[in-house]
N, C-alpha and C positions, 0 to 999 in steps of 0.2 A: 660239756661245758664250752662254750668259746670266749676268747679274750677279747675285750675291747679296750683300745687305747688310747680314745679321748672321745668328748663330745660335752658340750658346754651345757651347763644348768646353773639354776641359781639354787642353793642346796637351801635345806629346811629352816632354819634358822636366821637368815638374814634379815636386818631388820629395814624396812624400807626398799624393797627390792621392786625393780621396774618391771611390769606383767611383759611376759614374752611366751615362745612355744618353741620347741624342738620339732624337727620332721624326722621320722624315723620308720623305716622300711615301709613304704606303701600310705595309706590314709592316717594312720596310728599317729596319734600327737600327745606331747607330754606339754600339759601347759604348767608354766610356772606364773605364780601369781603373785598379788602383792605381800603376800606373808611369807615368800621366799620358798613355799615349798610346791612340789610338782605334782600333778596330778593327770591319770590318762584320762582324757577326755573324748575319745574317739567315738563314742554311742552313746553321748550324752546331747542332750536339747538345750536348745538357747544359751549357748556357751561361745562369748565371744572367742575367736581366733584370732591372737596377737600375731604379730612380725616372727619368721621364723628367724631363728639366732643362726651364726655363721658357720657354726662348725657342728654337723652332724654327728650322730654315734656311728662310729665306724661300721662300714657295709658286713665287716667281717663279724659283727654282734649276732645273738641270736635272733632268730624270725620272730620280729614281735607281731607280725601280723597274723598270725596263726593262733588259734582259739588255746589258751592254757588253761588247764587245772590245776592250780598248783597246790593242791591239796595231795595230788597223786605222783607229779613230776618228780621225780628224785634220781639222786646219782647212786651208781649201782653199790659203792662201799660205805652207804649211809647205815648208823648201828642201830638196829629195831629198837622201840620202843619200849624203854624200862618202865617198873613201878617201884614206888617210893611212896612214904610218908613223910611230911616235914613238920618243921616246929615253929612256932612264932616267933618272930624277935621281940615281940612289944616286953616291956619288965616294967610292970605288969599292964601298964595301959596303952604306954607309948613306947614306938622304937625309939633307942637313943637316936641323939643327934648326930654319933660317930661312933663307930663300932671297927674291930678287929676283923680282918679275914685274911687267909692266904696269906700269911707272913707281913701285912701292911694293915695300916690304919686307912678307914675312907670316912668321907663325909658322908651322910646320907641324904639324900634326895628326895624325899617322901612325904605325903601328908600324912604317914603314920607316925612322924615327931611330933604332929601339932594338933592330930585329931584323933580321939579314941575311936574304937571300932573299926580300925584298918588292918585288923591283924593280917589279911591276905598280901598287903603290900611287898612285902619282904619277908620270906621264910627261909629256912636254913635245914639240912640235914642233921642227924645225932651230932655227928662230929667234923659238922660243918664243911666238907670236903664237897657239897654243893650248895649252892642259892636257890631259891626262887622269885621271881617277879611277878607282879599283878597290877594292871589298870583296870578299872571300871568305869564305866558311864556314870554311878551314882558317887566316885569318888570326889571328895571337895575338890575345888578347882586347886590346883599345887600352884599357880602364879596368879599375876593380874588378870591374863587373859584367860576367860571363861572355860573356854574349851580344854586347854592343856593338859595332861595328865602324866605323871612322871611317877615313876617307881626304880632310883638309880642308886648307884654307888659312885662317887666322885674321887678321883685322886687329888683332887685340890683341899687340902686339908688344913681348916684354921689354923693360923700360928705357924705351919710349916711353907717356906717361900718354895721348897724343890720343885723344880718343873722339867719337864722334860727336855733332854738335850737337842740344839740345832746344829746341822751338819754332820752326825753321829749316825750311824746304822744301827737300828732300834728294831729289835724282836719282841713280838707280842702273839698270844695265842689264847683260843679258850673253845670248848666244848659247849655248844649249845642245843637244847631240846626246846622246840617253839611247838606250843600247842595252834590246833586249828581254829581258826576263827568262827564263833556259833554264827555271825553275821555276816557273811563274807559281802554281801549285796550291800546292807548296811553301811560298810567299811568303806566301799566307793566313794562315799561321801566325805571322808577323813582323807588327811596326810599321809596316812601310814604311821608306821614306827620306825625309830632309830633306836637299835641294840647295842651299839658300840660305837664311840667316837673320841678321835683327839680332838678336843675343844681349844682354843688358841687363846683364851682368857679374857677377860674384862678389857685389857688396853686394845684390842684387834677385834673383839665381839663378832657377832656374824656367825655363818654356817662353818663348821668344823674343817679342820683341816684335815681330815678323815671320817666318813662315818659308814658303818654299816647300817643298813636299814631292809625293811620290808615296805613296799610301797602299798598304797591301798588297794591294789589287786593282788597280793600276798607275793608278787616277785620280787627276790634278793636284787639288792643294788648297791656299789659302792662307789662312793663319790669321793671327790679332793677337792680341796678350795687353796689357793696359794694367795701370797701379797700381788703377784701379777697374773692373776687366774681368779679374780674377784668372784664372777660369774659360779666358779666354779665348774666340774667336768665329772662326767658320769665315765667311770674306768668300767664298770662291767653291770649286766643286767641280765638275769635269766632264771625261770622257776627253779624254787628250791621245796623241797618237801617239807612239811609240818610232820609233827608226832613222828620224827626220827632225830637222831642226836648225829649232828653235823660239827667238824672239827676244823676249826679255821685258825690259820696260822698268818701271820702278815709279817713282813720287814720293810720296814720305811725310814727315810731320812728326811727330816725336816729341812726344807731350804727354800729360801724365796725363789732361787733361779736354779739351783742344782738339785732338788728332789728327788727321790725314789721311791718307787711302790711296787711291792711284787707280794701277792695273795695265792696262798694255798685253799682250796676247800676240799676236804676229804681226801688230802692226797692229791689234789691235780690241780697245778697253776692255772689262776683264771684271771690274773693281772700280774703284766710285767711293762712299768711304766720307767725308764732307766735316767730319763730327766725331764722336769717340770717344776713347775711352780707350787710346792707343797709346803704351808705353813708360811708364817711370817716374820720378818726379822725382830718386829716388836713383840712377837707372842710369847707368853707366857703357859705355853702347852702342858695337857694333863689328859689321862684318859678318864672317861667314865663308860659303864656298864650297865645294863637292866634293859627297861623298854621309857623309852621317852615318845609323848604321841602330840606333838604339837598342836594338833588340829582334834582332838580328843579321839574318843572311840564308841562305838554304837554296840559293843558286845565285849565282856572280859577279854585281856589280851594277856595273856601268860608265858613265860618262857622258863627254863631252868638253866642253869650255868655251872660247870666245872671245868679241872682241867686248867684254870685260868694263870695267864702269865702277865704280869703288869709289863708294858714296856721298857725293854731293857737292854743293853750291849750283849747280853748271851746270845749266842746264837742257838735258833730253834731249828735247824736245817734238816737234824736227824727226825725231826716229828713231821717234817712235808713229806716223808716215805713211810714213816712208821707211826700211825697216830695212837695216842693213847686210848686206854679203855674206859669207859663211863665209869665213876664210882658206884657202890653198890650200899654203901654205910647208910 
């Protein structure tokens, strides 16, 4: 894995964003459309090419022109696929609108809180050490946009005004097991998924201050956005294997001009941005985790989550060299 220090984008959930493209290593293009999402349009026909943004992804980034099989590319220290059973969170018909997990309360962003027969949406292990999230094409639309699918836990809890501090070094982490997509060709017509994000709140809206993503082609992408980087920046992009456990640790300072981001994946540092606009002075930021598919899915998308640490001031530096084991409960 190699670092990417900058590269402008317009991240997934920006509303009303201008269309544009980013040139990357040869003829491959990332299209940013009116939805604010980016999609690789390299081999698609009849796609209008828009003007290229001024900040291309650094030439130190991975070679994006080479063919990639994201189902087999992996880092050397990924953990093998575990096997386990999960228990539904519906009680008895619907998942509660708020649940307790991992030492805190969470708001549930899922159609399972409103519709019956959505037992697949959020499931838990026997001792709540692991959660499983899944969205399907057949799910009821989670919001007004017909294609959106969402199965998330949100740190924005009704009645609790607590938000992430700005100008403070925050550490977070999680282990994730993401299952291969049954229809990778069909997923190319979507915007991929977001599986972890620091949302800036309703006062600011738009795309997240920090987002961990799977693109439509399955590649792993990390993006940021700030008050003075409204279009957003791609900080890292590379293949990441499915069906193996990966551990992610991040250290972030939310600040409109002096933000910072460091990210380690499986004990390898992949992002080190010392000073950038990450976050907003008017932001009420909080962390969401799970599966968010802004452009829908063509086949089930599921992932498992464990060893989760909500962003806080306690350092996780030790975890960047010694990853936790995957729970077997």
